[in-house]
Backbone as JSON Lines, residues from 0, in Angstrom:
{"i":0,"aa":"M","n":[-190.18,181.8,109.93],"ca":[-189.9,181.24,111.24],"c":[-189.2,182.27,112.14]}
{"i":1,"aa":"K","n":[-188.26,183.03,111.57],"ca":[-187.56,184.03,112.35],"c":[-188.53,185.1,112.86]}
{"i":2,"aa":"F","n":[-189.49,185.48,112.02],"ca":[-190.47,186.47,112.43],"c":[-191.23,185.98,113.66]}
{"i":3,"aa":"Q","n":[-191.64,184.71,113.67],"ca":[-192.36,184.13,114.79],"c":[-191.51,184.13,116.06]}
{"i":4,"aa":"Q","n":[-190.21,183.92,115.92],"ca":[-189.33,183.89,117.07],"c":[-189.2,185.27,117.71]}
{"i":5,"aa":"F","n":[-189.36,186.31,116.95],"ca":[-189.19,187.67,117.48],"c":[-190.48,188.32,117.96]}
{"i":6,"aa":"T","n":[-191.64,187.84,117.53],"ca":[-192.88,188.52,117.88],"c":[-193.17,188.51,119.38]}
{"i":7,"aa":"S","n":[-192.95,187.41,120.05],"ca":[-193.22,187.34,121.5],"c":[-192.3,188.26,122.3]}
{"i":8,"aa":"P","n":[-190.97,188.21,122.09],"ca":[-190.12,189.12,122.87],"c":[-190.38,190.59,122.55]}
{"i":9,"aa":"V","n":[-190.68,190.9,121.3],"ca":[-190.98,192.29,120.95],"c":[-192.26,192.73,121.64]}
{"i":10,"aa":"M","n":[-193.25,191.88,121.65],"ca":[-194.51,192.2,122.33],"c":[-194.27,192.38,123.82]}
{"i":11,"aa":"A","n":[-193.49,191.5,124.41],"ca":[-193.21,191.61,125.85],"c":[-192.5,192.92,126.16]}
{"i":12,"aa":"K","n":[-191.5,193.25,125.37],"ca":[-190.74,194.48,125.6],"c":[-191.62,195.7,125.35]}
{"i":13,"aa":"G","n":[-192.37,195.66,124.28],"ca":[-193.19,196.81,123.9],"c":[-194.36,197.05,124.83]}
{"i":14,"aa":"L","n":[-194.97,196.0,125.32],"ca":[-196.15,196.17,126.17],"c":[-195.8,196.1,127.65]}
{"i":15,"aa":"E","n":[-195.25,195.0,128.08],"ca":[-194.99,194.82,129.51],"c":[-193.98,195.83,130.05]}
{"i":16,"aa":"D","n":[-192.82,195.87,129.44],"ca":[-191.74,196.69,129.99],"c":[-191.99,198.18,129.87]}
{"i":17,"aa":"T","n":[-192.75,198.61,128.88],"ca":[-192.98,200.04,128.74],"c":[-194.34,200.49,129.24]}
{"i":18,"aa":"S","n":[-195.28,199.58,129.38],"ca":[-196.61,199.95,129.86],"c":[-196.89,199.44,131.27]}
{"i":19,"aa":"A","n":[-196.55,198.2,131.53],"ca":[-196.91,197.6,132.81],"c":[-195.92,197.89,133.92]}
{"i":20,"aa":"Y","n":[-194.66,198.05,133.59],"ca":[-193.64,198.19,134.63],"c":[-193.09,199.6,134.75]}
{"i":21,"aa":"I","n":[-193.99,200.56,134.79],"ca":[-193.57,201.96,134.91],"c":[-193.99,202.57,136.24]}
{"i":22,"aa":"Y","n":[-194.64,201.79,137.08],"ca":[-195.03,202.26,138.41],"c":[-193.76,202.5,139.2]}
{"i":23,"aa":"N","n":[-193.55,203.7,139.7],"ca":[-192.27,203.96,140.35],"c":[-192.38,204.5,141.77]}
{"i":24,"aa":"R","n":[-193.48,204.26,142.43],"ca":[-193.57,204.67,143.82],"c":[-192.55,203.92,144.67]}
{"i":25,"aa":"L","n":[-192.46,202.62,144.47],"ca":[-191.43,201.8,145.1],"c":[-191.02,200.75,144.08]}
{"i":26,"aa":"L","n":[-189.91,200.99,143.4],"ca":[-189.51,200.16,142.27],"c":[-189.29,198.69,142.62]}
{"i":27,"aa":"S","n":[-188.97,198.4,143.87],"ca":[-188.76,196.99,144.23],"c":[-190.07,196.2,144.19]}
{"i":28,"aa":"L","n":[-191.21,196.87,144.17],"ca":[-192.5,196.19,144.05],"c":[-192.9,195.96,142.6]}
{"i":29,"aa":"N","n":[-192.19,196.57,141.7],"ca":[-192.55,196.56,140.3],"c":[-191.8,195.44,139.58]}
{"i":30,"aa":"E","n":[-192.22,194.23,139.79],"ca":[-191.57,193.06,139.2],"c":[-192.58,192.18,138.48]}
{"i":31,"aa":"V","n":[-192.09,191.36,137.59],"ca":[-192.93,190.42,136.87],"c":[-193.65,189.52,137.87]}
{"i":32,"aa":"G","n":[-194.95,189.45,137.75],"ca":[-195.74,188.62,138.65],"c":[-196.08,189.29,139.97]}
{"i":33,"aa":"G","n":[-195.57,190.48,140.19],"ca":[-195.83,191.2,141.43],"c":[-197.04,192.11,141.31]}
{"i":34,"aa":"D","n":[-197.45,192.65,142.42],"ca":[-198.56,193.59,142.46],"c":[-198.1,194.79,143.28]}
{"i":35,"aa":"P","n":[-197.82,195.93,142.64],"ca":[-197.29,197.08,143.37],"c":[-198.25,197.64,144.41]}
{"i":36,"aa":"R","n":[-199.5,197.19,144.4],"ca":[-200.45,197.65,145.42],"c":[-200.24,196.92,146.75]}
{"i":37,"aa":"Q","n":[-199.52,195.8,146.73],"ca":[-199.3,195.03,147.95],"c":[-197.9,195.3,148.48]}
{"i":38,"aa":"F","n":[-197.82,195.94,149.63],"ca":[-196.54,196.28,150.25],"c":[-196.16,195.2,151.26]}
{"i":39,"aa":"G","n":[-195.71,194.06,150.76],"ca":[-195.22,193.01,151.65],"c":[-196.31,192.18,152.3]}
{"i":40,"aa":"V","n":[-195.87,191.2,153.07],"ca":[-196.77,190.32,153.82],"c":[-196.21,190.14,155.22]}
{"i":41,"aa":"T","n":[-197.03,189.63,156.1],"ca":[-196.55,189.35,157.45],"c":[-195.61,188.15,157.42]}
{"i":42,"aa":"L","n":[-194.83,188.0,158.45],"ca":[-193.92,186.86,158.55],"c":[-194.71,185.55,158.55]}
{"i":43,"aa":"T","n":[-195.83,185.54,159.24],"ca":[-196.68,184.34,159.28],"c":[-197.19,183.99,157.89]}
{"i":44,"aa":"A","n":[-197.66,184.99,157.14],"ca":[-198.16,184.74,155.79],"c":[-197.05,184.25,154.87]}
{"i":45,"aa":"F","n":[-195.86,184.8,155.02],"ca":[-194.7,184.38,154.22],"c":[-194.4,182.9,154.47]}
{"i":46,"aa":"H","n":[-194.34,182.49,155.74],"ca":[-194.04,181.09,156.06],"c":[-195.17,180.17,155.62]}
{"i":47,"aa":"R","n":[-196.4,180.63,155.75],"ca":[-197.55,179.82,155.32],"c":[-197.48,179.6,153.8]}
{"i":48,"aa":"A","n":[-197.17,180.63,153.03],"ca":[-197.08,180.5,151.57],"c":[-195.95,179.55,151.19]}
{"i":49,"aa":"N","n":[-194.82,179.63,151.88],"ca":[-193.7,178.72,151.6],"c":[-194.07,177.28,151.94]}
{"i":50,"aa":"Q","n":[-194.78,177.08,153.03],"ca":[-195.21,175.74,153.4],"c":[-196.18,175.17,152.37]}
{"i":51,"aa":"T","n":[-197.1,175.99,151.9],"ca":[-198.04,175.56,150.87],"c":[-197.31,175.18,149.6]}
{"i":52,"aa":"R","n":[-196.34,175.99,149.2],"ca":[-195.54,175.68,148.01],"c":[-194.78,174.37,148.19]}
{"i":53,"aa":"A","n":[-194.2,174.17,149.36],"ca":[-193.43,172.94,149.63],"c":[-194.32,171.7,149.56]}
{"i":54,"aa":"E","n":[-195.55,171.84,150.01],"ca":[-196.48,170.7,149.98],"c":[-197.0,170.45,148.57]}
{"i":55,"aa":"A","n":[-197.34,171.51,147.86],"ca":[-197.94,171.36,146.52],"c":[-196.9,171.08,145.44]}
{"i":56,"aa":"W","n":[-195.72,171.66,145.56],"ca":[-194.67,171.52,144.56],"c":[-193.34,171.22,145.26]}
{"i":57,"aa":"P","n":[-193.19,170.01,145.79],"ca":[-192.01,169.7,146.61],"c":[-190.67,169.74,145.86]}
{"i":58,"aa":"H","n":[-190.69,169.65,144.54],"ca":[-189.43,169.62,143.8],"c":[-189.11,170.94,143.1]}
{"i":59,"aa":"S","n":[-189.91,171.96,143.38],"ca":[-189.61,173.26,142.78],"c":[-188.76,174.07,143.75]}
{"i":60,"aa":"M","n":[-188.25,175.17,143.25],"ca":[-187.42,176.0,144.13],"c":[-188.06,177.37,144.31]}
{"i":61,"aa":"L","n":[-187.72,177.97,145.4],"ca":[-188.11,179.35,145.64],"c":[-186.96,180.22,145.15]}
{"i":62,"aa":"T","n":[-187.28,181.19,144.37],"ca":[-186.22,182.04,143.84],"c":[-186.57,183.5,144.04]}
{"i":63,"aa":"T","n":[-185.57,184.29,144.23],"ca":[-185.8,185.73,144.38],"c":[-185.38,186.48,143.13]}
{"i":64,"aa":"S","n":[-184.95,185.74,142.11],"ca":[-184.54,186.36,140.86],"c":[-184.73,185.36,139.73]}
{"i":65,"aa":"S","n":[-185.04,185.86,138.55],"ca":[-185.19,185.0,137.37],"c":[-184.76,185.79,136.14]}
{"i":66,"aa":"H","n":[-184.96,185.2,134.97],"ca":[-184.62,185.9,133.73],"c":[-185.52,187.11,133.51]}
{"i":67,"aa":"D","n":[-186.66,187.15,134.18],"ca":[-187.6,188.27,134.03],"c":[-187.45,189.35,135.1]}
{"i":68,"aa":"T","n":[-186.62,189.11,136.1],"ca":[-186.48,190.08,137.18],"c":[-185.9,191.38,136.63]}
{"i":69,"aa":"K","n":[-186.53,192.48,136.99],"ca":[-186.09,193.78,136.5],"c":[-184.88,194.31,137.28]}
{"i":70,"aa":"R","n":[-184.82,193.98,138.56],"ca":[-183.72,194.43,139.41],"c":[-183.23,193.25,140.25]}
{"i":71,"aa":"S","n":[-181.94,193.25,140.56],"ca":[-181.37,192.15,141.33],"c":[-181.84,192.2,142.78]}
{"i":72,"aa":"E","n":[-181.59,191.1,143.49],"ca":[-182.02,191.02,144.89],"c":[-181.42,192.14,145.74]}
{"i":73,"aa":"D","n":[-180.14,192.43,145.53],"ca":[-179.5,193.45,146.36],"c":[-180.07,194.83,146.09]}
{"i":74,"aa":"V","n":[-180.4,195.12,144.84],"ca":[-180.99,196.43,144.52],"c":[-182.38,196.54,145.15]}
{"i":75,"aa":"R","n":[-183.19,195.48,145.03],"ca":[-184.52,195.51,145.64],"c":[-184.42,195.63,147.15]}
{"i":76,"aa":"A","n":[-183.46,194.96,147.76],"ca":[-183.27,195.06,149.21],"c":[-182.9,196.48,149.61]}
{"i":77,"aa":"R","n":[-182.02,197.11,148.85],"ca":[-181.62,198.49,149.16],"c":[-182.8,199.45,149.02]}
{"i":78,"aa":"L","n":[-183.61,199.25,147.99],"ca":[-184.79,200.1,147.83],"c":[-185.76,199.9,148.99]}
{"i":79,"aa":"N","n":[-185.91,198.65,149.42],"ca":[-186.8,198.38,150.55],"c":[-186.32,199.06,151.83]}
{"i":80,"aa":"V","n":[-185.01,199.06,152.05],"ca":[-184.46,199.73,153.23],"c":[-184.74,201.22,153.16]}
{"i":81,"aa":"L","n":[-184.56,201.81,151.98],"ca":[-184.85,203.24,151.84],"c":[-186.32,203.55,152.15]}
{"i":82,"aa":"S","n":[-187.2,202.62,151.84],"ca":[-188.62,202.85,152.13],"c":[-188.9,202.88,153.63]}
{"i":83,"aa":"E","n":[-187.97,202.38,154.43],"ca":[-188.14,202.39,155.88],"c":[-187.65,203.69,156.52]}
{"i":84,"aa":"I","n":[-186.95,204.51,155.74],"ca":[-186.46,205.79,156.26],"c":[-186.88,206.92,155.31]}
{"i":85,"aa":"P","n":[-188.18,207.1,155.09],"ca":[-188.64,208.05,154.08],"c":[-188.23,209.5,154.35]}
{"i":86,"aa":"A","n":[-188.2,209.91,155.59],"ca":[-187.84,211.31,155.89],"c":[-186.38,211.58,155.51]}
{"i":87,"aa":"A","n":[-185.49,210.68,155.88],"ca":[-184.07,210.86,155.54],"c":[-183.86,210.8,154.03]}
{"i":88,"aa":"W","n":[-184.57,209.89,153.36],"ca":[-184.45,209.76,151.91],"c":[-184.97,211.02,151.22]}
{"i":89,"aa":"R","n":[-186.12,211.52,151.67],"ca":[-186.7,212.74,151.1],"c":[-185.74,213.92,151.25]}
{"i":90,"aa":"L","n":[-185.12,214.06,152.42],"ca":[-184.17,215.12,152.67],"c":[-182.95,215.0,151.74]}
{"i":91,"aa":"A","n":[-182.44,213.8,151.58],"ca":[-181.29,213.59,150.68],"c":[-181.66,213.93,149.24]}
{"i":92,"aa":"L","n":[-182.84,213.51,148.8],"ca":[-183.28,213.82,147.44],"c":[-183.4,215.32,147.22]}
{"i":93,"aa":"R","n":[-183.95,216.03,148.2],"ca":[-184.06,217.49,148.08],"c":[-182.67,218.13,147.98]}
{"i":94,"aa":"R","n":[-181.76,217.67,148.8],"ca":[-180.4,218.21,148.8],"c":[-179.72,217.95,147.45]}
{"i":95,"aa":"W","n":[-179.84,216.72,146.94],"ca":[-179.22,216.38,145.66],"c":[-179.89,217.13,144.51]}
{"i":96,"aa":"S","n":[-181.22,217.24,144.55],"ca":[-181.94,217.96,143.5],"c":[-181.5,219.41,143.45]}
{"i":97,"aa":"H","n":[-181.38,220.03,144.61],"ca":[-180.94,221.42,144.67],"c":[-179.51,221.57,144.15]}
{"i":98,"aa":"A","n":[-178.63,220.67,144.55],"ca":[-177.23,220.73,144.13],"c":[-177.07,220.53,142.62]}
{"i":99,"aa":"N","n":[-177.97,219.77,142.0],"ca":[-177.85,219.45,140.58],"c":[-178.82,220.22,139.69]}
{"i":100,"aa":"R","n":[-179.56,221.15,140.26],"ca":[-180.57,221.89,139.5],"c":[-179.97,222.55,138.26]}
{"i":101,"aa":"S","n":[-178.79,223.1,138.36],"ca":[-178.17,223.82,137.24],"c":[-177.78,222.89,136.09]}
{"i":102,"aa":"L","n":[-177.76,221.59,136.34],"ca":[-177.37,220.63,135.3],"c":[-178.54,220.16,134.43]}
{"i":103,"aa":"K","n":[-179.76,220.52,134.83],"ca":[-180.93,220.11,134.05],"c":[-180.98,220.88,132.74]}
{"i":104,"aa":"Q","n":[-181.59,220.25,131.73],"ca":[-181.71,220.88,130.43],"c":[-183.18,221.01,130.06]}
{"i":105,"aa":"S","n":[-183.51,222.07,129.38],"ca":[-184.87,222.28,128.92],"c":[-185.04,221.65,127.54]}
{"i":106,"aa":"V","n":[-186.05,220.79,127.42],"ca":[-186.38,220.16,126.15],"c":[-187.87,220.35,125.93]}
{"i":107,"aa":"D","n":[-188.21,221.07,124.89],"ca":[-189.62,221.36,124.59],"c":[-190.33,221.97,125.79]}
{"i":108,"aa":"G","n":[-189.67,222.84,126.51],"ca":[-190.28,223.55,127.63],"c":[-190.33,222.78,128.93]}
{"i":109,"aa":"M","n":[-189.78,221.57,128.97],"ca":[-189.76,220.79,130.2],"c":[-188.32,220.56,130.63]}
{"i":110,"aa":"L","n":[-188.09,220.57,131.94],"ca":[-186.74,220.32,132.45],"c":[-186.47,218.83,132.56]}
{"i":111,"aa":"Y","n":[-185.3,218.44,132.06],"ca":[-184.89,217.04,132.1],"c":[-183.52,216.92,132.74]}
{"i":112,"aa":"P","n":[-183.23,215.83,133.43],"ca":[-184.12,214.7,133.64],"c":[-185.22,215.02,134.65]}
{"i":113,"aa":"H","n":[-186.38,214.42,134.41],"ca":[-187.53,214.57,135.3],"c":[-187.33,213.67,136.51]}
{"i":114,"aa":"P","n":[-187.82,214.07,137.7],"ca":[-187.59,213.25,138.91],"c":[-188.06,211.8,138.82]}
{"i":115,"aa":"T","n":[-189.06,211.52,137.98],"ca":[-189.55,210.14,137.89],"c":[-188.83,209.31,136.85]}
{"i":116,"aa":"M","n":[-187.89,209.89,136.15],"ca":[-187.14,209.15,135.13],"c":[-186.01,208.38,135.75]}
{"i":117,"aa":"N","n":[-185.76,207.2,135.2],"ca":[-184.52,206.51,135.57],"c":[-183.52,206.77,134.46]}
{"i":118,"aa":"I","n":[-182.29,206.53,134.72],"ca":[-181.23,206.89,133.79],"c":[-181.37,206.2,132.44]}
{"i":119,"aa":"S","n":[-181.92,204.99,132.4],"ca":[-182.04,204.27,131.14],"c":[-183.15,204.83,130.26]}
{"i":120,"aa":"S","n":[-184.06,205.64,130.82],"ca":[-185.15,206.19,130.02],"c":[-184.83,207.53,129.42]}
{"i":121,"aa":"I","n":[-183.67,208.09,129.73],"ca":[-183.29,209.4,129.21],"c":[-182.69,209.25,127.83]}
{"i":122,"aa":"K","n":[-183.29,209.93,126.87],"ca":[-182.76,209.89,125.51],"c":[-181.7,210.97,125.36]}
{"i":123,"aa":"R","n":[-180.63,210.6,124.77],"ca":[-179.55,211.57,124.56],"c":[-179.84,212.36,123.3]}
{"i":124,"aa":"C","n":[-179.64,213.65,123.38],"ca":[-179.87,214.53,122.23],"c":[-178.66,214.57,121.35]}
C-alpha cells in the first residue's frame, strides 16, 4: 500500500517537474495547467472566461495559487513586470553577469552556474 501511495507523486516529480516545467523564457507562464506559448489574454477575454466559469460552476472559486503552483502570485507578478521592461532587464543581467563572471566554476569544461539555471537546480560539489 505504501508503494502505491508514493508512485503518483514520484511520477509527477520525475516527469512533470523535470521534463514539462523547464521552459524558462518567462517562468511565470510555466505553471501547472498553463501553456507557455500563450502570453496572456485581453481584458475582454479574461472577463468573458470568468463570466463563463461563474455561470457553469457558480460555487467554485477562482484562484491564482494552489498546491501545484510552482511560484507564488507575487513572484509571478514581478516576473511579468520584468517582461514589460526587457531592455532594462537585459542591461541589468549583462551588468550582473559581468560583475560575477569571476565567481563561475568550470565543471567538465562548462562554466557554472549556466544562465538558464535557477539556484535550486545547481548541484553542490
